[in-house]
C-alpha positions as CSV (number, residue, x, y, z in Angstrom):
1,M,4.0,-14.4,-21.2
2,D,3.5,-12.0,-23.5
3,D,4.1,-8.3,-24.1
4,K,0.5,-7.2,-23.3
5,E,0.7,-9.6,-19.7
6,Q,3.9,-7.8,-19.2
7,I,3.1,-4.2,-19.1
8,E,-0.4,-5.5,-17.3
9,K,2.0,-6.6,-14.7
10,L,4.2,-3.3,-15.1
11,Q,1.4,-1.1,-14.4
12,A,0.1,-3.2,-11.7
13,L,3.5,-3.0,-9.7
14,K,3.7,0.7,-10.6
15,T,0.4,1.5,-8.9
16,D,1.9,-1.1,-5.7
17,Y,4.9,1.3,-5.6
18,I,2.5,5.1,-5.6
19,N,0.1,3.4,-3.1
20,T,3.5,2.5,-0.8
21,F,4.9,6.1,-1.1
22,S,2.2,8.6,-1.4
23,S,0.5,8.3,1.9
24,E,2.0,10.4,4.3
25,N,4.0,7.7,6.3
26,G,4.8,6.3,2.8
27,K,6.2,10.1,2.4
28,K,8.1,10.2,4.9
29,V,9.4,6.5,5.0
30,L,10.9,7.8,1.4
31,E,12.4,10.9,2.6
32,D,14.3,9.2,5.6
33,L,15.7,6.5,2.7
34,E,16.7,9.5,0.8
35,K,18.5,11.1,3.2
36,R,20.0,7.9,4.2
37,C,21.0,6.8,0.7
38,F,22.9,9.5,-0.6
39,I,20.5,10.7,-2.6
40,K,21.1,15.0,-1.5
41,T,24.6,13.9,-0.7
42,T,27.7,12.9,-2.1
43,A,27.9,8.8,-2.3
44,F,31.7,8.8,-2.7
45,A,34.1,7.8,-0.1
46,N,37.2,7.1,1.0
47,T,37.5,3.5,-0.4
48,D,36.0,1.8,-3.9
49,R,34.2,-0.7,-1.7
50,D,32.2,1.7,0.2
51,T,31.6,4.0,-3.0
52,N,30.3,1.2,-4.4
53,F,28.3,0.1,-1.4
54,N,26.8,3.7,-1.3
55,L,26.2,3.6,-5.2
56,G,24.0,0.4,-4.9
57,M,22.0,2.3,-2.0
58,Q,21.3,5.1,-3.9
59,A,20.5,2.8,-7.0
60,I,17.1,1.6,-4.8
61,I,16.2,4.8,-4.1
62,L,16.7,6.2,-7.7
63,H,14.8,2.9,-8.6
64,I,11.7,2.9,-6.4
65,K,11.7,6.8,-8.0
66,S,11.6,5.8,-11.3
67,M,8.6,3.0,-10.6
68,I,6.8,5.7,-9.1
69,D,7.2,8.1,-12.1
70,L,7.2,5.5,-14.7
71,D,5.5,6.6,-18.4
72,I,3.1,3.0,-18.9
73,E,1.4,4.8,-22.1
74,R,5.0,5.4,-23.7
75,I,6.4,1.7,-23.0
76,K,2.4,0.6,-24.6
77,K,3.3,2.8,-27.5
78,R,7.2,1.5,-28.2
79,Q,5.6,-2.0,-27.7
80,E,3.1,-0.9,-30.8
81,D,5.7,0.5,-32.7
82,A,7.7,-2.2,-32.3
83,D,5.1,-4.8,-32.9
84,A,4.1,-2.9,-36.2
85,V,8.1,-2.7,-37.4
86,G,8.4,-6.8,-36.7
87,S,4.9,-7.7,-38.6
């Protein structure tokens, strides 16, 4: 798969994330996940194992939010710049 196809696939995936979490139900689910996955509270716990587990849960929500906010145009620009340097 070339870079253009990867970017198109990423754009489609971003659209899926937006469609999933921008509806009223999706917003409610994301809000509930934020509460359960240590977005607004500390993830640190009594043991390293529990802390690591909590941080893993937190990372999932942060990934969802980063996909929704992903700047595809910036990625395209970086790829164009990298292609120009490599030419």
